N, C-alpha and C positions, 0 to 999 in steps of 0.2 A: 874189654871193661864191661862189667855188668850194666844192664839197662838202668837199674835204680841209681847206680853211681853216675851214669851219664846224665840222667835227668836232674839229679841233685847238683851236678857240676854245672848245669846250664839252667839257671833260674829263669831265663827268658825263653825257655822252650815254648814254641808256638802251640803245641798240643796242650800243654798245661794251661796256657793262657786262654785258649779256646774253651777248655773244659770248665775253667773257673768262670768265664764269662757266661757260658750256658747255664751253669749252676746258679749264678746270680740272677740271670733272667728268669729262670724257673721259679726261684724264690720270690722274685718281684711279682710274677704272674699269680703265684699262689696267694700272696698277700693281697693282691688286688681282688682275686676271687673271693677271699674271705671277707674283705671289706664290702664288696658288692652284695654278698649273701646276707651279711648283717644289715646292710641298708635296705634290702628287699624285705627282710623280716620286720624291721622297724616300720617300713612304709605300710606293709600289710596290717600290722597291729594298729597303726594310726587310722587306717581306713576302716577297719572293723569298729574301732571305738567311735569314730565320727559317724558311721552309719547307724550304730546303736543309739547314739545321742540324737541324731536327726529323727529317727523313728520315735524315740521317747518324746521329743518336743512336738512332733507332728500329732501325736495322740493326745497331747494336753490341750484343753480348750483355750482358744485365743479370743473368745468373745467376752467383752466386758459389759455386763448388763447395766443399763441406766433406767431408772423409773422416773417419768415426767408426769407431774400432776397438773391437770387443767381444770379450770372452772367451766361453767356451762356455756360461757361465751367463747370458749376456746383459748382463753388467755392462760399462759403458763404460771402456775402458782409456786412451783418448786421443782428442783431436779435432785434426785438422790444419786450420790456417788456410787461407783461400783461396790458391790457387797463383798466383804471378806468374811471368812469363818469367824464366828464369835462376835461379829459386829451387831450392835443393837439396831433393830428395825423400828422406825417411827410408826405411830398409829396412822398417820396420813398415808404412808406407803402400803400398810396392811389393808386399809379401806380401799385404796386404789386397786389392789390386786383382787380383792373380793368383788368389787364392782365389775372388773373385767371378767372374773369367773362367771358371775351370773349372766352377764351380757353374752359370753360365748356359749354358756350352757342352754340359754333359753331362746336365743335368736335362731331363726331359720333363714339361711341365705340362699339366694338363687344360684350363686356360683358354687358348684360342687366342691371345687378345690378349696375355696375359702371356708366352706362348711367343715370339710375334713380337718383343716388346720385348726379351726376353733374347737372341734371336739377333741383333737389331740391335746390342746392346751388344757382343756377341762379335765381329761383323764390323768394328765400329769400332775394335777393339783388335788386329785381325789384319792383317798385311801380309807381303810376301815369300812364302816357302815355306808359312807358316802359312795364308795366304789361299788356298792350293791344297789343303792338307790338309783343311781344314774342309769345303769342298763335297764332296770325295770321301767323307768320313765320313758326311755327311748324305745323300748319294745311296744309300749302303748301309744307313743307319739313319735313315730319314725320320722326324723327330720327330712330325709331324702324323699320320702313319699309325700310329705306335706309340701316340700318345695316344688313339686310338680303342679301344685294347685295354687299355692300362695306363699308369701314370705311373712316372717314375724320379726319385728324389730323390738328388742328389749332395751328400755332406757332406764337406767338406775337413777332413782331420785335421792336416796339416802342410804348410808351405811353407818350404823351406830353400834357401839360396844356396850353390852349390858353388864351390870355388876358381876355376874357370874362368869364373865369372859366370853359368852356367846355373842355373836354379831347378828344384829337384825338388819336385813336388807329389804328395802321396798323399791319396787320398780313398776313400770308401765309397759304393757305389751300391745303393740299395734299390728294387727294382721292386715295385709294388703293383697289384692289379687295380682296377677301377673302383669297387669297394666299399670300397677302402682296406686290404684284407688283403694282407699281405706275401707276395710270390711267391718272391723270391730276394734274396740279398745278395752283392755281389761287391766286390773290393778292386782299386784301380787305382793306377798310378804314371805320372807324366808328367815329361818333361824339357822345359823351356820356355826358349828363347833370347829375350831381350827387348832392346828399344831404347827409350831415353827421349829425348823431344823436347819442345819447347815446346808447351803445350796448344793444340789447334785450337779457335778460338772457336766453330766450328760443331758441335763434339762435346763441349762442356763437361759435358753431363749423362751421356753414355755413356763418355767417356774424359777425366775431369777433370784428370789429371796428365800426359797425353801419353805414356802407357806403351803400347808396341806389342809384341805377341808375334810374333816373326819366324819361329820354327821350333817345331814341336810333334812330340813323339815320346811317344805314350802307349800303354800296354798293360795288360792285366789281369794281376794278380799271382796266381799259382797257389798254392793252399794247400799248405803243406809237410807 
């Protein structure tokens, strides 16, 4: 009898059963491999997306700037909420920032790191003609050389907005020797032209409201 006839005549042939079982196991393994491969591809895609998202979020600023206004006694007068693009800035906040600008620009600190931080804030608020005026002033009055002999404390007394939009700032400078004894006191006046823009995310700590000083004209007031 032919072999094909013998196999057809015996459906329970163990060789056929083993072959079918092997083929079924192979198909199951192949399906499992396909499922695993698709799963690995999906996992790799998800990890890539998550890594890109984490990198994007890490590069975004997470500092929310607040501006606190104090009176001369140190009492809090008001607190400005974090600034958003297009938000209107009050006059009180602008005056506060300009007072800080003058204090940073004209004070000479004994602590070199603190002086560098103050100058960094100043330059982050200066542009246009002001960005030229400041280096010229510091070349003639180098703060780090002055700090080797004395310190200067600038105390702003008033910040007023004139009708043409320019701000007038008046302040007092007290020079002290390295022992803290007062050497001299002078009075100064400045006219500052300003420009307000959306805050720069890279300068939120030094210039939280996007206020730029574009022109500076300062001079010592002579006693009458």
